[in-house]
N, C-alpha and C positions, 0 to 999 in steps of 0.2 A: 087326594092329597093336594091341598090348596097352598099357594105361595105363602100365605100367612102362617100356616102350620109349619112349613119348612123354616121360615125366618124365626119363628118362636122357638124352634127346637135347637137353634144354634147358639152356643156360648162362644166366649172369646177363643178358647183353644180350638174348637171345631172350625171357626171362621178362619183362623190362621192356617190350619191344616188344609182347608179347601183352597185358600189363596196360594199356598205353596205348591200344591198339586197342579192347579191351573197354570201357574207361572211356568213350572217345569214342562207341562204339556205343550206350551207354546214356545218357550225359549229354546229347549233342546232340539226340536225339529228344525227351527229356524237357524240355529247355530250349525247344525249338520248340513243343511241345504244351501245356505247363503254364504257362509264363510269359506275361504279357500282351505284346501287340505294342508295340514301342517301348521295352521294358525293356532295360537295359544288358546283361543276361546272356541275353536272348532271342535265339536263333539264327534268322534269317529262313528261310523255306522255300526260297528260291532258293539259299542257302548250304548247306542240307541236301542239295539235289540236286547241287550242285557238288562237295561233299566226298564224296558217294556215288559220283560219277564218278571222283574221285581214288582211292577204294578199289578200284574195278574196274580201274583202270590199275595199281594196286599188285599185284593178283592176276596180271595179265598179265606184269608185270615179274618176279614170282616164278617164273612158268612159264618165262620166257626164262633166268633165272639158273640154274634147275635144270639145263638142258641145256648152257648156255654156260659158266657158272661152274664146274660140277662134272663135266661130261662133254666139254667142248671142242667142242660142236656149235654153231656160230654160224649161227643161222637168221635170215634176213632176210625171212621170210614168215609169221611168227607172227600178223601182223595178219589173215591169211586165216582162221585158226582162231577168232580173236576175232570176226570178222565172221560166220562161219558160225553160231556160237553165238547171235549177235545176231539173225540172220535166222530161226533156229528159234524164238526167243521172239517175234520180230515177227510171224511167221505165226500163232502162237497169238493174239496181241493183235488181229490183223486179223480173225480168225474170230469174236472176241467182239463186234465192232461190230454185226454183223447188220443189221437194218433201220434202224439209226441213221445209216447212211452217206448220202452225197449222193444216191445213186440208189435207196436203200431196198431193195436186193436182200438177202434173208436168207442167201444162200449165197456169192455172188461178191463179193469186195472191189471197191471203186469203180473201181480202175484196170483190172480185168478187164472190168467193164461198159463202161467208156469205150472199151476196145479191141475190143469186140464178141466177147468170149469167150462161148461158149455153155454151157460146163460147167466145173466145177472140175477142174484138172489132178490126176492121180492122186497126185502127190507132196505135195499139200495135204491129202490125206485123213488124218484122225486129229488134225490140229492144232486141232480144236475142243475137245480134251481136254488139260488141263494136264499130266497125268502123261505123256502121249505126247510133248508138246512138251519137257518136262524131260528125258525120255529121249533125244530127238533132239539136245538141247544137248550131250550127252556123246557120243552115237554118231556123229553126222555128222563133227565135227572129229576124233574119235578114229579113225574108220575111214579118213578121208583121210590122217591122219598115219601110220597103220599101213601102208597101201598104198604111200604115198610113201616112207616109211622103209625098208620091206622091199626095194623096188627100189633105193633109193640106197645103203643100207648093205651090202646083199648084193653090190653092184657095187663096194664099197669107195670110194665117192665121199666125199672129205673136204676139209677146208680151204675155200679160196676157191671151189672148184668147187661144193661143196655149198651155200654161201651164194648163189651165182648161180642155181642151179636152184630154190632155195626162193623167191627173188625172182621168178623166171620163173613159178612156180606161182601166186603171189598175183596177178601181173599178168594171167595168163590168166583167172583167176576174175573179176578186175575187168572185163575185156572182155566176159566171158560175162554177168555180172549187169547190165551196161549195156544189153543187148538187151531190147527190149520184149516179144519173143516168148519170152523165157526163163521168164516167169511169176513174176517177183519185183518188178515195179513199175518196171523200167528205171531211168532216171536219177533219178527221184524216190524210188525205194525204197518202203519201208513206213512209214506215218505216220498221224496222226490217230487215235491209240489212245484208247480209251474206258475199258475196265475191265481189271483183272487179278484173277482169282479172285473176281469180283463186286464189287470195290472200285474206285472212281474213281481212275485213275492220277494225276489232277491234285490230289487231295485232300491236305491237309497230313498227315493220319494215314497215308495210303498212302506218301507220300514218306519220312516218318520211318521207317516199317516197312521200306521198301526200303533205306534207309541202314543200319539196324541189321542187316538180312540181308546186306548187302555186307560189313560189318565181320565178321560171323560167318563168311562165306565166306572172307574174308582170313585169319582165325585158323585155320580148318580147312585151307586151302591151305598155310599156313605150317607147321602141324604135320605135314602129309603130307610136305612137302619136307624138314623137319628129320629126320623118321623115316627117310626114304630115305637122305639124305646121312650120317647118323650110324650107319647099319647097315653090315654087311659089303658089301652091294650098293653103298653109297656109296663105300666104299674101292676097290672095283673100278672104279667110274665115274671116280674121281680118277686111278687108274692108267691108264685108257683115255685120259683127258685129257692126262696127262703123258708117257706112252710107250705108244701104242696097239700098235705092232708087238711090243714086248716082252711086253705083256699077252697078246697073241694067241699068242705063242710059249710062254707059260707054260701054255697049254691052255684059256684062257677063250674062250668064244664071244662075241667083242666085239660082233658084229652084233646078237645077242639083247639084250644089255644096252642098247645104244644105241636099239634099236627100242622097248624097254619104256619107257625114260625119255622118249623123244620122244613116244610116244603119251600118256603121263600128262600131259606138259606141254601137249599140244594140248587135252586134255580140260579142264585148268585154264583155258586161254585161252578155250575155249568157254563155260565158266561165267561168266567175267568179262564176255564179250560179252552173255550172256543177262541179267545184272544191269544192264548198262549201258543197254540199249535202253529199258526202261520209265522210267528216270530221265531220259534225254535226250529221248525222245519220237519218235525217228526212227532208221531204219537204212537206208543207201543204199550204192551201190557204192563211194563214196569211202572207205569203211572198208577196202577191199581195196588201196588205194593203197600201193605199195611204200614210199613215204616214211613212212607210219605205222609200218611194221615197223622201219624204220631208226631212227626216233625212239625207239621202245620199247627198242631196243638201247642207245641213248644214255642212257636213264634208268638202265639197269643199270650202265653204265660210270661214270656220274657218282656213283651211290650206292656202288658197290663190287661188282665181280664176284666171285662165290663167297662171298658173305656172307649172302644172303637178306634180312636186315634192311636192308642197304644198297640192294638192288634196290627194295624197297618204298619206302624213304625217297627214293631218287632219282626214282621215278615221281611222288611227291607234290611234291617240290621243283621239278622241271623243269616240271611242269604248272601249279603255282601261279605260277611265273615267266612261263609262257606266258600265263596268264590276266591277269596284271598288265601285261605289256608289250604285249600285243596290243589293249589297250583305250585306248591313247593315241597319241601322235605317233610312237612307235617301232614301231607295228604293222607297217609295210611291211618292217621290218628284222629281224623276229623270227627268220627262218630263218638269217640271217647271224649273229645273236647265238647261236643254238643251235649252229651249227657252230663258232663261236669258243669256246663253252663246252666242247664236246667236245675241241677241240684243247688248250685250257688244262688241262683235267683230265688228258688223256693225258700232257702234258708235265710238269705240276707234281704231280699226284696220280694216278700210274698205277694205284694200287690203289683209287681212288675215295675218297669221303669216309669211309665207315665202315671200309674196308680200311686206309686211312692211319691213322685213329684207333686201330684195333686194333694195328697195328704199333708205333705210338708208345707205347701202353699196355703192350704186352709188353716193350718195351725199358726202360721206366721200372720195371716190376716186376723185371726182371733186375738193373738197377742197384741198386734198393733191397735186393734179396735179397743181392747181392754185398757191399754196404756193411754189412748186418746181420751176415753171416757173418764179415767181416773184423773188425768191432767185437767180436763175441763171442770170436773167436780172440785178439784183443789183450788182452781182459779175463782170459782164461785163461792168458795168458803164452805162448801158442803163436805162434811166428813161422815164416814160410816158410824152409826151409833155403837157405843161400847156396851158390852154385856155387863150387867150388874154383877158385882162380886158377891 
């Protein structure tokens, strides 16, 4: 991926989006750390963590838009890859607690001591090292996506059937991680984190750094997606989305293209989950709930499928609305409001917020161009020929 390829793949909207994210990634941490508490421009620490969570959701929305908006793969199980990345980071954070846990065991996490585990399971080995945990954040979701995709795409499972089996996959993982003997904390999950890379996860400086890192990851993820969809590979993906059978008849190995982009998307979701966990402070099996994956698809639909910028914007807008409406008397009705939002967007804005705006902007440009050409022709004394009667 060369700098020229990245520059060529950016249009005005993408450039503005990147500049806004970069500015927020710098200004919000500086405002939190440098300005005195209570100042009008000072961003409280809880808002830094909240907006960091939104940035992680935006990365997940980008991952879904990459496969759904540009390849036509509607996954209702991407929450599984998000949660697996979160568990990989959570395992590292649990290993950093050491003797500061409730039971003071230097090796076993508290929940293992409580359940009378005698030794650390083999799949926990290596998670005391950050580089290994960071590698697993990519490898575990990517490997699951590769194996799942190889079986599904090789069998030419598409459409609603693929959506159903992705949902079944995440539900199976939900049931597995709920088990206490699975070795991941059961219903309570992993929590009570202390340090990350030697820094207190509750400290203001650490939260500001995590927010900045989330914005950086969002920028990198966006650039990767833009580079993919703007290349020849992206054109093939769009062809697969619009006419998969015809693309296959032209000689393209459709399964390979779908498998590649599905695996890349899963790795992005894993990174989002890994950044999400230290900012929220917990990871439990509820992250595997199929409803979470469906909600993430709604973010993309609201923002604009096949736009990337719209997917990220939809994630922020919907989650901000969720935060606002679930803190008052409307809290019990949030799911109904979310469903109504999805229906209204589908009926009134089928291209989403950004997609509808782009269509309106293109039409306006065409009208202005036509008016300019007509005006120039009139000034030159050129008129359109009249048809003979």
